[in-house]
C-alpha positions as CSV (number, residue, x, y, z in Angstrom):
1,M,141.1,155.1,114.0
2,N,144.5,154.1,115.2
3,I,146.4,157.4,115.7
4,A,149.8,156.1,114.5
5,K,148.1,154.8,111.4
6,H,146.5,158.2,110.7
7,N,149.7,160.1,111.2
8,L,151.7,157.8,109.0
9,C,149.2,158.0,106.1
10,L,149.9,161.7,105.8
11,Y,153.5,161.1,105.1
12,K,152.8,158.6,102.3
13,K,153.2,160.0,98.8
14,S,150.4,157.9,97.3
15,P,147.7,156.8,99.8
16,L,145.3,155.7,97.1
17,S,144.4,152.3,98.2
18,I,143.3,150.6,101.4
19,Q,145.9,147.9,100.8
20,T,148.8,150.5,100.8
21,Y,147.3,152.1,103.9
22,T,147.2,148.8,105.7
23,V,150.8,147.8,104.9
24,W,152.1,150.9,106.5
25,H,150.5,150.1,109.8
26,S,153.3,148.4,111.8
27,S,155.2,149.4,114.9
28,R,158.5,149.0,113.1
29,H,157.6,151.6,110.5
30,Q,156.2,153.9,113.3
31,S,159.3,153.8,115.4
32,S,161.7,154.4,112.5
33,L,159.7,157.4,111.3
34,V,159.0,159.0,114.6
35,S,162.3,158.4,116.4
36,R,164.6,159.3,113.6
37,Q,166.7,162.4,114.7
38,P,166.9,165.2,112.1
39,N,170.2,166.1,110.6
40,A,171.3,168.6,107.9
41,S,170.6,166.3,105.0
42,S,167.2,165.2,106.3
43,V,166.2,168.8,106.9
44,E,167.1,169.7,103.3
45,E,165.2,166.6,102.1
46,R,162.0,167.6,103.9
47,K,162.3,171.1,102.6
48,Q,162.5,169.8,99.0
49,S,159.7,167.2,99.5
50,P,157.1,168.9,101.6
51,S,154.3,167.0,103.4
52,Q,150.7,167.1,102.2
53,L,150.1,170.1,104.6
54,H,152.4,172.3,102.6
55,R,149.3,173.9,101.0
56,I,148.1,175.4,104.3
57,S,149.4,178.9,105.0
58,T,151.6,179.3,108.1
59,V,149.0,181.6,109.7
60,N,146.3,178.9,109.4
61,L,148.8,176.2,110.5
62,V,149.6,178.0,113.7
63,R,146.0,178.8,114.4
64,N,145.1,175.1,113.8
65,I,147.7,174.1,116.4
66,I,146.6,176.7,119.0
67,L,142.9,175.9,118.7
68,G,143.7,172.2,118.7
69,K,145.4,172.6,122.0
70,V,142.4,174.4,123.4
71,F,139.9,171.9,122.1
72,T,141.8,168.9,123.6
73,S,142.3,170.6,127.0
74,P,139.2,169.9,129.1
75,F,139.8,173.0,131.3
76,L,140.4,175.4,128.4
77,F,137.5,173.9,126.3
78,K,135.0,174.1,129.2
79,H,135.6,177.7,130.0
80,G,136.2,178.8,126.3
81,V,132.9,177.3,125.1
82,A,131.1,178.7,128.1
83,C,132.3,182.2,127.1
84,L,131.3,181.7,123.5
85,S,127.9,180.4,124.5
86,K,127.3,183.4,126.8
87,I,128.2,185.8,124.0
88,A,126.1,183.9,121.4
89,N,123.0,184.0,123.6
90,S,123.4,187.5,125.1
91,R,121.4,190.5,124.0
92,S,123.7,192.9,125.7
93,A,125.6,195.5,123.6
94,M,128.7,194.8,125.7
95,L,128.7,191.2,124.6
96,D,127.9,191.9,121.0
97,P,131.1,191.5,118.9
98,D,129.6,193.6,116.2
99,R,129.4,196.5,118.6
100,N,132.2,195.9,121.1
101,A,135.4,196.5,119.3
102,L,137.6,194.8,121.9
103,L,135.5,191.7,121.9
104,R,135.5,191.6,118.1
105,A,139.3,191.9,118.2
106,L,139.6,188.8,120.3
107,I,137.0,186.6,118.5
108,K,137.5,187.5,114.8
109,P,141.1,186.8,114.1
110,M,141.4,183.6,116.2
111,I,138.1,181.9,116.0
112,Y,135.8,183.6,113.4
113,D,138.5,183.8,110.6
114,H,139.4,180.1,111.2
115,F,135.9,178.7,110.7
116,C,134.0,181.4,108.6
117,A,134.5,182.9,105.2
118,G,134.1,186.6,106.0
119,T,131.7,189.3,107.0
120,N,131.6,191.0,103.6
121,K,132.2,190.4,99.9
122,L,135.9,191.5,100.0
123,E,136.8,189.1,102.8
124,I,134.8,186.2,101.4
125,K,136.4,186.6,97.9
126,K,139.8,186.6,99.6
127,T,139.0,183.3,101.4
128,L,137.6,181.7,98.3
129,S,140.6,182.7,96.3
130,Y,143.0,181.2,98.9
131,L,141.1,177.9,98.9
132,K,141.1,177.6,95.1
133,T,144.8,178.4,95.0
134,M,145.3,175.5,97.4
135,G,143.7,173.2,94.8
136,F,140.1,172.9,96.0
137,K,137.6,172.3,93.3
138,G,135.1,174.7,94.8
139,V,133.3,175.8,98.0
140,I,129.9,175.5,99.7
141,L,129.0,179.0,101.0
142,I,126.1,179.3,103.6
143,Y,124.4,182.5,104.8
144,S,124.7,182.2,108.6
145,R,121.5,183.9,109.6
146,E,119.7,181.9,112.4
147,I,116.6,182.5,114.4
148,P,116.3,182.0,118.2
149,A,115.1,178.5,119.0
150,M,111.4,178.3,120.0
151,P,109.5,175.4,121.4
152,V,106.9,173.8,119.1
153,E,104.1,175.0,121.5
154,Q,105.2,178.6,121.0
155,L,105.5,178.1,117.2
156,R,101.9,176.9,117.1
157,E,100.7,180.2,118.4
158,L,102.2,182.4,115.7
159,E,99.8,184.1,113.4
160,P,100.4,184.1,109.6
161,L,101.6,187.2,107.9
162,A,100.6,188.5,104.5
163,Q,104.2,189.5,103.9
164,D,106.9,188.0,106.1
165,E,109.9,190.3,106.4
166,D,112.0,187.5,107.7
167,I,111.6,185.6,104.4
168,D,112.6,188.6,102.4
169,I,115.8,189.1,104.5
170,W,116.6,185.4,104.1
171,R,116.0,185.5,100.4
172,D,118.2,188.5,99.9
173,G,121.0,187.0,102.0
174,N,121.0,183.8,99.9
175,V,120.9,185.8,96.6
176,K,123.9,187.8,97.9
177,T,125.6,184.4,98.7
178,L,125.1,183.4,95.0
179,D,126.7,186.6,93.9
180,M,129.9,185.6,95.8
181,V,130.3,182.0,94.4
182,E,131.4,180.8,91.0
183,P,130.2,178.1,88.6
184,G,130.6,174.7,90.2
185,D,130.3,176.1,93.7
186,Y,127.4,175.4,96.0
187,V,125.1,177.5,98.1
188,G,123.9,175.9,101.4
189,I,120.3,176.6,102.4
190,K,118.9,176.5,106.0
191,F,115.1,176.8,105.8
192,T,114.8,177.8,109.5
193,G,116.8,180.9,108.7
194,A,113.7,182.2,106.9
195,G,112.1,183.0,110.3
196,P,109.8,181.6,112.9
197,R,106.8,181.2,110.6
198,V,108.8,179.0,108.3
199,A,110.0,177.1,111.3
200,Q,106.3,176.7,112.3
201,A,105.4,175.2,108.9
202,L,108.3,172.8,109.2
203,A,107.5,171.7,112.7
204,L,103.8,171.2,112.0
205,G,104.4,169.4,108.7
206,R,102.6,172.1,106.6
207,D,103.3,173.1,103.0
208,P,105.8,175.9,102.6
209,P,104.4,179.5,102.5
210,Q,104.0,180.8,98.9
211,Q,106.5,183.6,99.8
212,L,109.1,180.9,100.6
213,L,108.4,179.0,97.3
214,D,108.8,182.2,95.4
215,A,112.1,182.9,97.2
216,M,113.4,179.4,96.4
217,A,112.4,179.8,92.8
218,V,114.5,182.9,92.6
219,I,117.5,181.2,94.3
220,C,117.3,178.1,92.1
221,E,116.9,180.0,88.9
222,R,119.8,182.2,89.7
223,A,122.0,179.2,90.7
224,A,121.1,177.4,87.4
225,A,121.8,180.4,85.3
226,Q,125.3,180.9,86.7
227,G,126.2,177.2,86.9
228,S,126.1,176.9,90.7
229,R,124.3,174.3,92.8
230,V,122.0,174.3,95.9
231,W,122.1,172.0,98.8
232,I,119.5,171.9,101.6
233,D,121.0,171.5,105.0
234,A,119.6,169.0,107.6
235,E,118.3,170.5,110.8
236,Q,116.8,169.3,114.1
237,Q,114.6,166.2,113.9
238,V,111.4,168.2,114.6
239,F,111.9,169.8,111.2
240,E,113.6,167.1,109.2
241,N,110.6,165.2,107.7
242,T,109.1,168.3,106.3
243,I,112.5,169.5,105.1
244,A,112.8,166.2,103.2
245,R,109.4,166.6,101.6
246,W,110.0,170.2,100.5
247,T,113.4,169.3,99.1
248,V,112.0,166.3,97.1
249,D,109.4,168.7,95.6
250,M,112.3,171.0,94.6
251,M,114.3,168.1,93.1
252,R,111.2,167.1,91.0
253,R,111.1,170.6,89.7
254,H,114.8,171.4,89.1
255,N,116.7,168.1,88.7
256,T,115.2,167.1,85.4
257,N,118.2,167.6,83.0
258,N,120.5,164.8,84.2
259,Q,122.0,167.1,86.8
260,A,121.3,167.6,90.5
261,L,120.8,171.4,90.8
262,V,119.3,170.7,94.3
263,S,120.7,168.1,96.8
264,L,119.1,166.8,100.0
265,T,121.2,166.0,103.2
266,L,121.0,162.4,104.4
267,Q,122.1,161.8,108.0
268,A,123.7,158.4,108.5
269,Y,123.4,158.5,112.3
270,L,119.6,158.1,112.0
271,K,118.4,154.5,112.1
272,S,115.9,155.5,109.3
273,A,118.7,156.6,106.9
274,R,118.7,153.6,104.6
275,K,114.9,153.4,104.4
276,T,114.8,157.1,103.6
277,L,117.3,156.6,100.8
278,E,115.4,153.6,99.5
279,N,112.2,155.7,99.2
280,L,114.2,158.5,97.5
281,L,115.7,156.1,95.0
282,H,112.2,154.8,94.1
283,Q,110.8,158.3,93.7
284,A,113.7,159.4,91.5
285,Y,113.5,156.3,89.3
286,H,109.7,156.3,88.8
287,E,109.4,160.1,88.4
288,G,112.6,160.5,86.2
289,W,114.6,163.0,88.1
290,T,118.2,163.1,89.3
291,L,118.7,162.4,93.0
292,G,121.2,164.7,94.7
293,I,122.5,163.3,98.0
294,K,124.8,165.0,100.5
295,L,125.8,162.2,102.9
296,V,126.8,163.2,106.5
297,R,126.9,161.4,109.8
298,G,124.8,164.0,111.6
299,A,125.3,167.2,113.6
300,Y,122.4,167.3,116.1
301,I,123.1,164.4,118.4
302,G,122.9,166.6,121.4
303,S,119.3,167.7,120.7
304,E,117.8,164.7,118.9
305,T,115.6,161.9,120.3
306,R,118.2,159.4,121.2
307,A,116.1,156.4,120.2
308,L,116.2,157.6,116.6
309,I,120.0,157.5,116.4
310,H,122.1,154.4,116.0
311,D,123.2,153.0,119.4
312,T,126.9,153.1,118.7
313,K,129.4,155.1,116.6
314,T,130.4,151.8,114.9
315,Q,126.8,151.4,113.6
316,T,126.8,154.9,112.3
317,D,130.1,154.3,110.5
318,E,128.7,151.1,109.0
319,C,125.6,152.9,107.8
320,Y,127.6,155.8,106.3
321,N,130.0,153.4,104.5
322,S,127.4,151.0,103.3
323,I,125.3,153.9,101.8
324,A,128.3,155.3,100.0
325,A,129.3,151.8,98.7
326,D,125.8,150.9,97.5
327,L,125.4,154.2,95.6
328,L,128.9,154.0,94.1
329,T,128.4,150.4,92.9
330,K,124.7,150.9,92.0
331,S,123.9,147.9,94.2
332,F,121.3,149.2,96.6
333,P,118.9,146.3,97.6
334,G,115.9,146.2,95.3
335,F,117.6,147.9,92.3
336,N,119.8,146.6,89.5
337,K,122.4,148.6,87.6
338,Q,120.3,148.9,84.5
339,D,117.4,150.5,86.3
340,F,119.4,152.5,88.9
341,P,118.2,156.1,89.0
342,R,120.8,158.9,88.2
343,V,122.5,159.9,91.5
344,E,125.0,162.6,92.3
345,L,126.8,161.9,95.6
346,F,128.5,164.4,97.9
347,L,130.4,162.8,100.8
348,A,130.7,165.4,103.5
349,G,132.6,164.2,106.5
350,H,135.7,164.2,108.7
351,N,136.3,160.4,109.0
352,S,139.4,159.7,107.0
353,D,138.7,155.9,106.9
354,S,135.4,156.5,105.2
355,I,136.8,158.9,102.7
356,R,139.7,156.6,101.8
357,K,137.3,153.6,101.4
358,A,134.9,155.6,99.2
359,Y,137.7,157.0,96.9
360,A,139.4,153.6,96.6
361,L,136.0,152.0,95.7
362,Y,135.3,154.8,93.1
363,Q,138.7,154.3,91.5
364,G,138.1,150.5,91.4
365,Q,134.8,151.0,89.7
366,L,136.4,153.1,87.0
367,Q,139.2,150.7,86.5
368,K,136.6,147.9,85.9
369,G,135.0,150.0,83.2
370,E,131.9,150.8,85.4
371,T,130.3,154.2,85.5
372,P,129.8,155.1,89.2
373,P,127.8,158.2,90.1
374,P,129.8,161.4,90.2
375,I,131.3,161.9,93.6
376,K,132.5,164.9,95.5
377,F,134.1,165.3,98.9
378,G,133.9,168.1,101.4
379,Q,135.0,169.2,104.8
380,L,134.2,172.2,107.0
381,L,136.5,175.2,106.8
382,G,138.8,175.1,109.8
383,M,138.3,171.4,110.4
384,A,139.9,168.2,109.0
385,D,142.5,170.2,107.0
386,D,144.7,167.1,107.1
387,I,142.0,165.0,105.4
388,S,141.3,167.8,102.8
389,C,145.1,168.0,102.0
390,E,145.3,164.2,101.7
391,L,142.5,164.3,99.2
392,L,144.2,167.1,97.2
393,A,147.4,165.0,97.2
394,M,145.5,162.1,95.9
395,G,144.5,164.4,93.0
396,D,148.1,165.3,92.3
397,D,149.0,161.6,92.3
398,G,146.0,160.8,90.1
399,A,147.2,163.4,87.6
400,E,150.5,161.7,87.3
401,K,148.8,158.3,86.9
402,K,146.1,159.7,84.6
403,T,143.3,158.5,87.0
404,A,140.3,160.5,88.2
405,A,141.2,163.1,90.8
406,P,138.8,163.6,93.7
407,M,136.8,166.8,93.6
408,V,137.4,168.4,97.0
409,Y,135.3,171.3,98.5
410,K,135.4,173.3,101.6
411,C,132.1,174.3,103.4
412,M,131.8,177.6,105.3
413,N,129.4,180.1,106.7
414,W,129.5,183.8,106.2
415,G,127.9,186.7,108.0
416,S,128.7,189.2,110.7
417,V,130.6,187.9,113.8
418,R,127.4,188.2,115.8
419,E,125.4,186.2,113.2
420,C,127.9,183.4,113.2
421,M,128.3,183.0,117.0
422,H,125.9,180.0,117.3
423,Y,127.7,178.4,114.4
424,L,131.1,178.9,116.1
425,V,129.8,177.3,119.3
426,R,128.7,174.2,117.3
427,R,132.1,174.0,115.6
428,A,133.9,174.2,118.9
429,T,131.7,171.5,120.4
430,E,132.1,169.3,117.4
431,N,135.9,169.6,117.5
432,Q,136.0,168.7,121.2
433,S,133.9,165.6,120.6
434,A,136.5,164.4,118.2
435,A,139.3,165.0,120.6
436,Q,141.3,161.8,119.7
437,R,141.4,162.7,116.1
438,M,142.2,166.3,117.0
439,Q,145.2,165.3,119.0
440,S,146.5,163.3,116.0
441,T,145.9,166.3,113.7
442,V,147.7,168.7,116.0
443,G,150.7,166.4,116.1
444,V,150.9,166.2,112.3
445,M,150.6,170.0,112.0
446,Q,153.3,170.5,114.6
447,K,155.6,168.4,112.5
448,E,154.8,170.4,109.4
449,L,155.5,173.7,111.3
450,R,158.9,172.3,112.4
451,R,159.6,171.3,108.8
452,R,159.0,174.9,107.8
453,M,161.2,176.2,110.5
454,G,164.0,173.9,109.4
455,F,164.2,171.5,112.3
């Protein structure tokens, strides 16, 4: 995306349509906005009419700027991620942030608190309260327990257990997660967190252990009783086909009351994404259950078989946007609107162009008297705050115009600092890979900080 275009959009009061967004892309508008020198009246004007980032606390704003500078500096990023990776993969007590108070004091306030919800119920409730005060509809909370990666050959050699303690720990962690969310919120599930024997079943295409089925029954029943939802995270490709099969079985069982209690993650960077969706739509239609889809671009490009992934980012963007459009307009090839299965769509992503297009299309469908599938938007905690705030501002504008406001969520992990280290390494890597967008975001946040300081 053109950086100037991205920056300017954040200063628009009503970025609801693609047409409005395009009109503002001109060098004349850019230079007049950027080069204008502040004076007393303009300072007062900005104080009275804050930007869309006014929702973010000053602490988080400053931390966003500092981390953004680190992620966009090749030198700082290289050495910073090397340190985080060493800590994440070390078994030394000296490099365990849960045991080393000095290390914890360095990591927790600057990195952990930026990307994670908290280490205990009190911290998590505080984070969730802050986000809902900002205007977010809800949260997606994920228990951050991960198992050490094992090659498939090593997984094959594992002997089955009559009672797997790893599954019990995983179940209890996810039940505890449910205790910390509210009606309308989501709990994110990673099957591999249930231990190496579950990973073995996933990698070898087996049915889930009965102990895991019992655990998921407890989680889903608890979620349904309190009005929360469950989404199943995507993982490495070696597990993905089995994850999809297990998740479809869960949707058959739990998505039968015109509501998607369980949602599956669809990764648009895979060449097979549209075919996978076509099969899911046919299954949902013929079997009579609601299809829950969380659409993402993909998070495992560094470890996937490259041939399975679209050759270019443009192809991935086109796949993501076309899937969103086909679901919102109920026009997927092979289906008509009358026979289209019930779908609930969650667009998870940090691409502002895709988000704007989807929201504009959704509004257009409503204005034409159509009934598009319910749609929700979500970004990771600590990432794409500019996009989240723009969506929230769209909601404010929608309230004034009596149009549908976007339902916006923040997704986050919780657990001890040690448990979240691998997650933090992935977030750092993902931020650096989007360096161009990050530079734009840092610039916008610096302007917001200057506004708060009065110059």
